[in-house]
C-alpha positions in Angstrom: 188.4 32.1 -84.3 190.4 29.9 -81.9 189.1 27.4 -79.3 189.1 28.1 -75.6 188.1 25.7 -72.9 184.3 25.2 -72.7 184.3 23.0 -69.6 181.7 20.4 -68.8 182.4 19.5 -65.1 181.3 16.1 -64.0 180.5 15.5 -60.4 181.8 12.3 -59.0 178.2 11.6 -57.8 177.1 11.2 -61.4 179.9 8.7 -62.3 180.1 5.0 -61.7 183.5 3.8 -62.7 182.1 0.7 -64.4 179.8 2.9 -66.6 182.1 5.8 -67.3 183.0 4.7 -70.8 179.3 4.5 -71.8 178.6 7.8 -70.2 181.5 9.5 -72.1 180.4 8.1 -75.4 176.7 9.1 -74.8 177.2 12.5 -73.1 180.3 14.1 -74.4 181.0 12.2 -77.7 181.5 15.6 -79.4 184.1 16.8 -76.9 187.4 18.0 -78.4 189.4 17.0 -75.3 188.8 15.0 -72.2 190.7 15.9 -69.0 190.8 13.5 -66.1 192.8 12.5 -63.0 194.7 9.4 -62.5 191.9 8.0 -60.4 189.6 7.8 -63.5 192.2 7.6 -66.2 191.9 3.9 -67.0 188.2 4.0 -67.4 188.3 7.2 -69.4 191.1 6.1 -71.7 189.1 3.3 -73.4 186.1 5.5 -74.1 188.3 8.3 -75.4 190.0 6.0 -77.8 186.7 4.8 -79.1 185.7 8.4 -79.6 189.0 9.4 -81.1 189.3 12.2 -78.5 192.6 13.2 -77.0 192.9 12.8 -73.2 195.0 14.8 -70.8 195.5 13.1 -67.5 196.3 15.6 -64.8 199.1 14.5 -62.5 199.8 15.8 -59.0 202.5 18.3 -58.5 205.7 16.4 -57.4 206.1 18.4 -54.2 202.5 17.8 -53.3 202.8 14.1 -53.9 206.1 13.9 -52.0 204.5 15.7 -49.0 201.5 13.3 -48.9 203.8 10.3 -49.1 206.0 11.7 -46.4 203.0 12.2 -44.1 201.8 8.7 -44.8 205.2 7.2 -44.1 205.4 9.2 -40.9 202.2 7.7 -39.7 199.1 9.8 -40.4 197.5 12.1 -43.0 194.5 14.2 -42.1 192.3 15.2 -45.0 189.6 17.8 -44.6 187.2 17.3 -47.5 183.6 17.8 -48.5 183.2 14.4 -50.1 184.2 11.4 -47.9 185.2 9.5 -51.1 188.2 11.8 -51.5 189.9 9.9 -48.7 189.3 6.7 -50.6 190.9 8.2 -53.7 193.9 9.2 -51.6 194.1 5.7 -50.3 193.8 4.2 -53.7 196.3 6.5 -55.5 198.9 6.3 -52.8 198.6 2.5 -52.3 197.3 2.5 -48.7 195.8 -0.8 -47.7 192.1 -0.6 -46.9 192.7 -1.8 -43.3 195.4 0.8 -42.8 194.0 3.8 -41.0 196.8 6.3 -41.8 194.4 8.6 -43.7 191.9 10.3 -41.5 189.1 12.1 -43.3 187.3 15.0 -41.6 184.3 16.3 -43.4 184.1 20.0 -43.7 180.4 19.9 -42.5 181.5 18.4 -39.2 182.1 21.7 -37.4 183.1 20.0 -34.1 185.7 17.7 -35.8 187.2 20.6 -37.7 187.3 22.7 -34.5 189.1 19.9 -32.7 191.9 19.7 -35.2 195.3 20.8 -33.9 196.1 24.0 -35.8 199.8 23.2 -35.7 199.3 19.8 -37.3 199.3 20.1 -41.2 196.2 18.9 -43.0 195.4 18.3 -46.6 192.5 20.8 -47.1 190.7 20.3 -50.4 189.7 23.3 -52.4 186.0 22.4 -52.0 186.4 22.2 -48.2 188.3 25.5 -48.1 185.4 27.1 -50.0 182.9 25.6 -47.6 184.8 26.5 -44.4 186.2 29.9 -45.5 189.2 31.1 -43.5 190.1 28.5 -40.9 193.1 28.4 -38.5 194.7 25.3 -40.0 198.2 24.6 -41.2 198.1 23.4 -44.8 200.1 20.4 -45.8 200.5 22.0 -49.2 199.1 25.2 -50.7 196.1 24.9 -53.0 198.1 26.0 -55.9 199.9 24.5 -57.7 198.4 21.2 -57.0 198.8 19.9 -60.6 202.2 19.2 -62.0 204.0 21.5 -64.5 203.8 18.5 -66.9 199.9 18.7 -66.7 200.0 22.4 -67.4 202.2 21.9 -70.4 200.0 19.1 -71.7 196.9 21.2 -71.4 198.6 24.2 -73.1 199.8 21.9 -75.9 196.4 20.4 -76.4 194.8 23.8 -76.6 197.4 24.9 -79.2 196.8 21.8 -81.3 193.1 22.2 -81.2 193.3 25.9 -82.1 195.6 25.0 -85.0 193.2 22.3 -86.2 190.3 24.7 -86.0 192.1 27.3 -88.0 193.2 24.8 -90.7 
């Protein structure tokens, strides 16, 4: 019987970047594959190497990344998210200086702030915020899918194939 993905989702609330390596070793030491984003890749890589577990780092779809960079270069990116730390991740990944306020984060729970957004101005609406808000009259900067790159999809498929072949051997 082949392997499928049995996913153990980790909430960012349960992670502390400085302790992520220990957490990985203690909690998912028997994992066949670790999937992470670029934001946590450096911390995860060391623990994965100690475990001998392959890692797939999900990368952003190139068109999605280009649109975010374009908006930041034009002056402002509005992000509607559930977690305020998502804005910090955007700032970190896209090299925005901490004192630079080009990324504005609106929390999905702030009904007044969401209602005050200009429906003609494109926003980066996270999937979690979309689920919390339901259908809203906002122009999306980029559709929810595909948000990960074709390269990431290939890497995941290849990892699944390798793991299935290993399990059948």
